[in-house]
C-alpha positions as CSV (number, residue, x, y, z in Angstrom):
1,X,0.0,0.0,0.0
2,X,2.3,2.7,-1.3
3,X,1.8,6.2,0.0
4,X,1.2,9.3,-2.2
5,X,2.1,12.8,-1.2
6,X,-1.4,14.2,-1.7
7,X,-3.1,11.5,0.3
8,X,-3.1,11.5,4.1
9,X,-4.3,8.5,5.9
10,X,-5.4,8.5,9.6
11,X,-5.6,5.1,11.2
12,X,-8.0,5.0,14.2
13,X,-6.9,2.5,16.8
14,X,-9.3,0.6,19.1
15,X,-6.9,-0.9,21.6
16,X,-5.6,-4.4,22.1
17,X,-7.1,-7.7,23.1
18,X,-10.0,-9.4,21.6
19,X,-13.7,-8.9,20.7
20,X,-15.9,-11.5,22.1
21,X,-18.9,-12.4,19.8
22,X,-21.7,-14.7,20.6
23,X,-23.1,-17.3,18.2
24,X,-26.9,-17.4,18.4
25,X,-27.1,-21.2,17.9
26,X,-23.8,-22.8,18.3
27,X,-25.3,-26.3,17.8
28,X,-25.5,-25.4,14.1
29,X,-21.8,-24.6,13.9
30,X,-20.1,-27.9,13.3
31,X,-16.6,-26.5,13.6
32,X,-14.5,-23.4,13.6
33,X,-10.8,-23.2,12.9
34,X,-9.8,-22.5,16.4
35,X,-6.5,-20.9,15.5
36,X,-8.3,-18.0,13.9
37,X,-11.8,-17.9,15.5
38,X,-11.6,-19.5,18.9
39,X,-15.0,-20.9,20.0
40,X,-15.1,-21.1,23.7
41,X,-18.5,-21.7,25.4
42,X,-20.3,-20.4,22.4
43,X,-18.2,-17.3,22.1
44,X,-16.0,-16.4,19.1
45,X,-12.9,-14.4,20.0
46,X,-11.4,-12.1,17.3
47,X,-8.4,-9.9,17.4
48,X,-8.6,-6.2,18.5
49,X,-5.1,-4.9,17.6
50,X,-3.2,-3.4,14.7
51,X,-2.8,-6.1,12.0
52,X,-6.0,-7.8,13.3
53,X,-6.0,-11.6,13.0
54,X,-2.8,-11.3,10.9
55,X,-1.1,-10.5,14.2
56,X,-2.1,-13.8,15.8
57,X,-2.9,-16.4,13.1
58,X,-0.9,-19.4,11.9
59,X,1.3,-17.2,9.6
60,X,0.7,-19.4,6.6
61,X,1.0,-17.6,3.3
62,X,-1.6,-18.9,0.8
63,X,-3.4,-17.1,-2.0
64,X,-6.3,-19.4,-2.7
65,X,-7.0,-20.7,-6.2
66,X,-7.1,-18.8,-9.5
67,X,-10.7,-19.9,-10.0
68,X,-11.8,-18.2,-6.8
69,X,-11.0,-14.8,-8.3
70,X,-12.1,-15.6,-11.8
71,X,-15.5,-16.4,-10.2
72,X,-15.5,-13.0,-8.5
73,X,-15.0,-11.4,-11.9
74,X,-17.7,-13.6,-13.5
75,X,-20.2,-12.3,-10.9
76,X,-19.8,-8.8,-12.4
77,X,-16.8,-7.5,-10.4
78,X,-14.6,-6.1,-13.2
79,X,-11.0,-5.9,-12.3
80,X,-11.0,-8.7,-9.8
81,X,-10.0,-11.7,-11.8
82,X,-6.9,-13.7,-10.9
83,X,-4.9,-12.0,-13.5
84,X,-5.8,-8.6,-12.0
85,X,-5.1,-9.6,-8.4
86,X,-1.8,-11.5,-9.2
87,X,-0.3,-8.0,-9.8
88,X,-1.1,-7.1,-6.2
89,X,0.0,-10.4,-4.7
90,X,3.4,-9.9,-6.3
91,X,3.5,-6.2,-5.4
92,X,3.2,-6.7,-1.6
93,X,5.5,-9.7,-1.5
94,X,9.2,-9.7,-0.5
95,X,9.9,-13.4,-1.0
96,X,13.0,-14.7,0.9
97,X,13.1,-18.2,-0.6
98,X,15.3,-18.0,-3.7
99,X,14.4,-21.4,-5.0
100,X,10.6,-20.7,-5.0
101,X,11.1,-17.3,-6.8
102,X,13.4,-18.9,-9.4
103,X,11.0,-21.8,-10.0
104,X,8.0,-19.5,-10.5
105,X,9.3,-16.0,-11.2
106,X,6.0,-14.9,-12.8
107,X,4.1,-15.5,-9.6
108,X,6.4,-14.0,-6.9
109,X,7.9,-10.7,-6.0
110,X,10.9,-9.3,-4.2
111,X,11.1,-5.9,-2.5
112,X,7.5,-5.5,-1.3
113,X,6.5,-4.6,2.2
114,X,5.4,-8.1,3.3
115,X,8.3,-10.5,4.0
116,X,7.4,-14.1,3.0
117,X,9.6,-17.1,3.7
118,X,9.7,-20.6,5.1
119,X,10.6,-21.0,8.8
120,X,14.3,-21.4,9.3
121,X,13.7,-24.5,11.4
122,X,12.0,-27.4,9.6
123,X,10.0,-29.8,11.8
124,X,11.0,-33.5,11.6
125,X,7.4,-34.7,11.2
126,X,6.5,-32.1,8.6
127,X,9.3,-33.5,6.5
128,X,8.1,-37.1,7.1
129,X,4.5,-36.1,6.2
130,X,5.8,-34.4,3.0
131,X,7.6,-37.5,2.0
132,X,4.6,-39.7,2.8
133,X,2.4,-37.4,0.6
134,X,4.9,-37.8,-2.2
135,X,4.8,-41.6,-1.9
136,X,1.0,-41.5,-2.1
137,X,1.2,-39.6,-5.4
138,X,0.8,-36.0,-4.3
139,X,3.1,-33.6,-6.1
140,X,5.3,-31.2,-4.1
141,X,4.2,-27.9,-5.5
142,X,4.3,-24.1,-4.8
143,X,0.7,-23.7,-3.8
144,X,0.9,-19.9,-4.6
145,X,2.1,-20.6,-8.1
146,X,0.4,-22.1,-11.1
147,X,-0.8,-25.3,-9.5
148,X,-2.4,-25.5,-6.1
149,X,-3.1,-29.3,-6.0
150,X,-0.4,-31.0,-4.0
151,X,1.6,-30.6,-0.8
152,X,4.1,-28.1,0.4
153,X,6.1,-26.9,3.4
154,X,4.3,-23.6,3.5
155,X,5.8,-20.2,3.3
156,X,4.9,-17.8,6.2
157,X,4.6,-14.1,6.9
158,X,7.9,-14.1,8.9
159,X,11.3,-12.6,8.6
160,X,14.4,-14.2,10.1
161,X,12.4,-16.4,12.4
162,X,10.1,-13.7,13.7
163,X,6.4,-13.0,12.8
164,X,5.9,-10.2,10.3
165,X,2.3,-9.0,10.6
166,X,0.7,-6.5,8.3
167,X,1.1,-4.0,11.2
168,X,4.9,-4.4,11.4
169,X,5.3,-4.8,7.6
170,X,3.1,-1.9,6.4
171,X,2.0,0.4,9.2
172,X,4.9,0.7,11.6
173,X,7.5,2.0,9.0
174,X,5.2,5.0,8.1
175,X,3.3,5.5,11.3
176,X,3.2,9.0,12.8
177,X,3.5,8.4,16.6
178,X,2.0,11.9,17.3
179,X,-1.4,10.6,16.2
180,X,-1.8,8.1,19.0
181,X,-3.8,10.5,21.1
182,X,-6.3,11.4,18.5
183,X,-9.9,10.9,19.8
184,X,-12.0,12.5,17.1
185,X,-11.2,12.7,13.4
186,X,-13.1,14.3,10.5
187,X,-12.9,13.1,6.9
188,X,-13.2,15.6,4.0
189,X,-13.0,13.0,1.2
190,X,-14.0,9.5,2.4
191,X,-14.1,7.1,5.3
192,X,-12.7,3.6,5.0
193,X,-13.9,0.7,7.2
194,X,-11.2,-2.0,7.6
195,X,-12.4,-3.6,10.8
196,X,-13.0,-7.1,9.5
197,X,-15.8,-9.5,8.5
198,X,-17.7,-9.0,11.8
199,X,-16.9,-5.5,12.9
200,X,-17.3,-3.8,9.5
201,X,-20.9,-4.9,9.1
202,X,-21.6,-4.2,12.8
203,X,-20.2,-0.7,12.3
204,X,-22.3,-0.1,9.2
205,X,-25.5,-1.3,10.9
206,X,-24.9,0.9,13.9
207,X,-24.7,3.9,11.6
208,X,-28.0,3.0,9.8
209,X,-26.6,1.0,6.9
210,X,-28.2,-2.4,6.8
211,X,-31.5,-4.4,6.6
212,X,-34.1,-1.7,7.1
213,X,-36.6,-3.8,9.1
214,X,-33.9,-5.0,11.5
215,X,-32.6,-1.5,12.0
216,X,-36.0,0.0,12.6
217,X,-36.8,-2.7,15.3
218,X,-33.7,-1.5,17.1
219,X,-34.6,2.2,16.8
220,X,-31.7,2.9,14.4
221,X,-32.4,5.5,11.7
222,X,-32.1,3.9,8.3
223,X,-29.5,5.8,6.2
224,X,-29.4,3.2,3.5
225,X,-31.2,-0.1,3.1
226,X,-28.5,-2.7,2.4
227,X,-28.0,-6.5,2.8
228,X,-25.2,-5.9,5.3
229,X,-24.3,-9.1,7.2
230,X,-26.1,-11.5,4.7
231,X,-23.1,-13.3,3.3
232,X,-21.3,-14.9,6.3
233,X,-19.0,-17.7,5.2
234,X,-16.4,-19.9,6.9
235,X,-14.2,-22.8,6.0
236,X,-16.1,-25.8,7.4
237,X,-13.7,-27.9,9.4
238,X,-13.5,-31.4,10.8
239,X,-11.6,-31.0,14.0
240,X,-9.1,-33.7,13.7
241,X,-8.1,-37.3,13.7
242,X,-5.6,-37.8,16.6
243,X,-2.4,-39.6,15.9
244,X,-0.2,-40.6,18.8
245,X,3.5,-40.5,18.0
246,X,6.2,-42.9,19.2
247,X,9.5,-42.0,20.9
248,X,11.3,-41.6,17.5
249,X,9.0,-38.9,16.2
250,X,7.6,-37.2,19.4
251,X,9.4,-33.9,19.9
252,X,8.7,-33.4,23.6
253,X,11.7,-32.3,25.7
254,X,12.8,-31.8,29.2
255,X,12.2,-28.5,30.9
256,X,16.0,-27.8,30.8
257,X,16.1,-28.4,27.0
258,X,13.2,-26.1,26.5
259,X,15.0,-23.4,28.4
260,X,18.0,-23.9,26.2
261,X,15.7,-23.6,23.1
262,X,14.3,-20.4,24.5
263,X,17.7,-18.9,25.0
264,X,18.7,-20.0,21.5
265,X,15.6,-18.3,20.0
266,X,16.1,-15.1,21.9
267,X,19.7,-14.8,20.7
268,X,19.4,-16.1,17.1
269,X,15.7,-16.5,16.3
270,X,16.4,-20.1,15.3
271,X,15.6,-23.6,16.7
272,X,12.3,-25.3,17.4
273,X,10.7,-22.1,18.8
274,X,11.1,-20.4,15.4
275,X,8.6,-22.7,13.9
276,X,5.0,-23.9,14.3
277,X,5.8,-27.6,14.3
278,X,4.0,-29.8,11.8
279,X,1.6,-27.0,11.1
280,X,4.0,-25.8,8.5
281,X,2.7,-28.4,6.0
282,X,-0.5,-28.3,4.1
283,X,-2.0,-30.7,1.5
284,X,-4.5,-29.4,-1.1
285,X,-6.5,-32.1,-2.8
286,X,-9.7,-33.0,-4.7
287,X,-12.4,-35.3,-3.5
288,X,-14.9,-37.1,-5.7
289,X,-17.2,-34.1,-5.1
290,X,-14.8,-31.5,-6.7
291,X,-16.5,-29.4,-9.4
292,X,-13.6,-27.5,-11.0
293,X,-10.5,-29.1,-12.5
294,X,-7.4,-27.8,-10.8
295,X,-9.3,-26.3,-7.8
296,X,-9.1,-28.2,-4.5
297,X,-12.1,-28.8,-2.4
298,X,-10.2,-30.1,0.6
299,X,-7.2,-28.9,2.6
300,X,-5.4,-31.2,5.1
301,X,-3.6,-29.4,7.9
302,X,-1.7,-30.7,10.8
303,X,-1.7,-29.4,14.4
304,X,0.8,-30.5,16.9
305,X,-0.3,-31.1,20.5
306,X,1.2,-32.4,23.7
307,X,-1.0,-34.7,25.8
308,X,0.4,-32.9,28.9
309,X,-1.1,-29.6,27.8
310,X,-4.6,-28.6,28.9
311,X,-4.8,-25.9,26.2
312,X,-4.8,-27.5,22.8
313,X,-2.8,-24.6,21.3
314,X,0.2,-24.0,23.5
315,X,3.7,-24.3,22.1
316,X,3.6,-26.2,18.8
317,X,7.3,-27.1,18.9
318,X,7.0,-29.8,21.6
319,X,4.4,-32.5,21.1
320,X,3.6,-36.2,21.1
321,X,0.3,-36.0,19.2
322,X,-0.7,-34.8,15.7
323,X,-4.2,-33.7,14.9
324,X,-5.2,-34.1,11.3
325,X,-7.6,-31.3,10.3
326,X,-9.8,-31.3,7.2
327,X,-11.0,-28.0,5.7
328,X,-13.8,-28.0,3.2
329,X,-12.9,-25.5,0.5
330,X,-15.4,-23.9,-1.8
331,X,-18.3,-24.7,0.5
332,X,-21.6,-23.2,-0.4
333,X,-23.1,-22.8,3.1
334,X,-23.8,-19.2,4.1
335,X,-25.3,-17.5,7.1
336,X,-25.9,-14.0,8.4
337,X,-25.0,-11.6,11.1
338,X,-27.4,-9.4,13.2
339,X,-26.9,-6.8,15.9
340,X,-27.7,-7.8,19.4
341,X,-31.2,-6.5,20.0
342,X,-30.6,-6.2,23.8
343,X,-27.6,-3.9,23.4
344,X,-26.9,-3.0,19.8
345,X,-24.0,-0.7,20.5
346,X,-21.9,-2.5,23.1
347,X,-23.5,-6.0,23.0
348,X,-22.0,-8.8,21.0
349,X,-23.6,-9.2,17.6
350,X,-25.3,-12.5,16.9
351,X,-23.5,-14.5,14.3
352,X,-25.6,-17.1,12.4
353,X,-23.2,-19.7,10.9
354,X,-17.8,-11.8,3.5
355,X,-20.6,-9.8,5.2
356,X,-20.3,-6.7,3.1
357,X,-20.4,-8.5,-0.3
358,X,-18.9,-6.9,-3.4
359,X,-21.0,-7.0,-6.5
360,X,-22.5,-5.1,-9.4
361,X,-25.5,-2.8,-8.8
362,X,-27.9,-5.4,-10.1
363,X,-26.8,-7.9,-7.5
364,X,-29.4,-7.8,-4.7
365,X,-26.9,-9.2,-2.2
366,X,-24.2,-6.6,-2.9
367,X,-23.2,-4.0,-0.2
368,X,-20.2,-2.5,-2.0
369,X,-19.5,-2.0,-5.7
370,X,-16.3,-3.3,-7.5
371,X,-14.5,-0.2,-6.3
372,X,-15.5,-1.1,-2.7
373,X,-17.8,1.9,-2.3
374,X,-20.9,1.3,-0.2
375,X,-24.1,1.6,-2.3
376,X,-26.2,4.5,-1.2
377,X,-23.6,6.2,1.0
378,X,-21.2,8.5,-0.8
379,X,-17.8,8.8,0.8
380,X,-17.8,5.4,2.5
381,X,-15.7,2.4,1.5
382,X,-15.1,-1.1,3.0
383,X,-11.7,-2.6,2.6
384,X,-11.3,-6.0,4.3
385,X,-12.3,-9.6,4.0
386,X,-15.9,-8.7,4.4
387,X,-16.1,-7.7,0.7
388,X,-15.3,-11.2,-0.6
389,X,-18.3,-12.5,-2.7
390,X,-17.2,-16.1,-2.0
391,X,-14.6,-17.5,0.3
392,X,-11.3,-18.5,-1.2
393,X,-9.7,-22.0,-1.2
394,X,-7.1,-21.5,1.4
395,X,-5.8,-19.2,4.2
396,X,-7.2,-15.7,3.6
397,X,-4.3,-13.5,4.8
398,X,-2.5,-13.0,1.5
399,X,-5.8,-12.3,-0.3
400,X,-6.8,-9.6,2.3
401,X,-3.4,-7.9,1.6
402,X,-4.1,-8.0,-2.1
403,X,-7.6,-6.5,-1.6
404,X,-5.9,-3.7,0.4
405,X,-3.3,-3.1,-2.2
406,X,-5.9,-2.9,-5.0
407,X,-8.0,-0.6,-2.9
408,X,-5.1,1.7,-2.3
409,X,-4.6,2.1,-6.1
410,X,-8.3,2.7,-6.6
411,X,-8.3,5.4,-3.9
412,X,-5.3,7.1,-5.5
413,X,-7.0,6.9,-8.9
414,X,-10.2,8.6,-7.4
415,X,-8.5,11.4,-5.6
416,X,-5.1,12.2,-7.1
417,X,-6.7,13.6,-10.2
418,X,-8.8,16.1,-8.2
């Protein structure tokens, strides 16, 4: 997201921690990827910090499938095909793995804000699983290149063994510290909501942009009738087959050895603590239900766990158990989001398992146009994962960055000529 001398951007912070959202009927939610949306007693916790979930996710760098974006364009979103977005994937990328860049130079970039590389430390079991996949006939591929079907030790949004969130990659280098104390800001040109797939629709509805009948029931003045919150999607997940490891493959260590690993990481950012264990590997495959050639409908992902841990997601580096997760890709299930009728402003919104859908004017489900401007509300734009017409086949982080990069260009096109 390159800056332009005639455009000034004020980022409004909302503190750190998490938002806690309540599912209305959690019995209908079969599963949630607990690394990104943690379901605890029916509550979904989402990040409340700069970089949003990019600051606390699994760090895997994946772009989805070309057909995901070609489908967006087919729905009437001109300029959002894979060919269009590939320019922005490349633009933001600073790829640190020479062999990947050399093998697929037309798909990767060097010199962008976002560092992308494999972990320095390669987990033993990730290597074993990679070889097992190869023996079963799965190709070892660059899943962000031409072919997504196959298996790979994933690249991550890290640099030299440390996480590199969008905040540290894009915002911190240009952030004006003097703006931290700003309480009220006024916009002369436009306002941009980038608060995520739950908070963006919540914000719009609180300001009177949403389903008219629902807003009226809550006493909210309708500014623009819009299907905000009507396109909730998630990657349906089967939460794991548990595999117990033997002494040769378990990576559990003594407390003293873990202390030594901690000291090694603090000094050099290497060793087991510079990785996420077996979670570095993913397998993208097609089942008999796949509808599009070359587009996976299933992702297999491995989570490491120690039986000694109460919390399933402690340190991934030391474990004696692997959980095999299955993610359904390209699922068609959709839900919707509503404000909490008991306390619309501060109450947790109800989530019924892309909530500000992008689409042409004739699409009755569209909230924003292909330039991400909210229909019926001049000067308001949504720029985050909420605008996705359909979910992508893979981890969404890289796609959200590409959306932001493209939005930055559109904003400059709109205002730099005035």
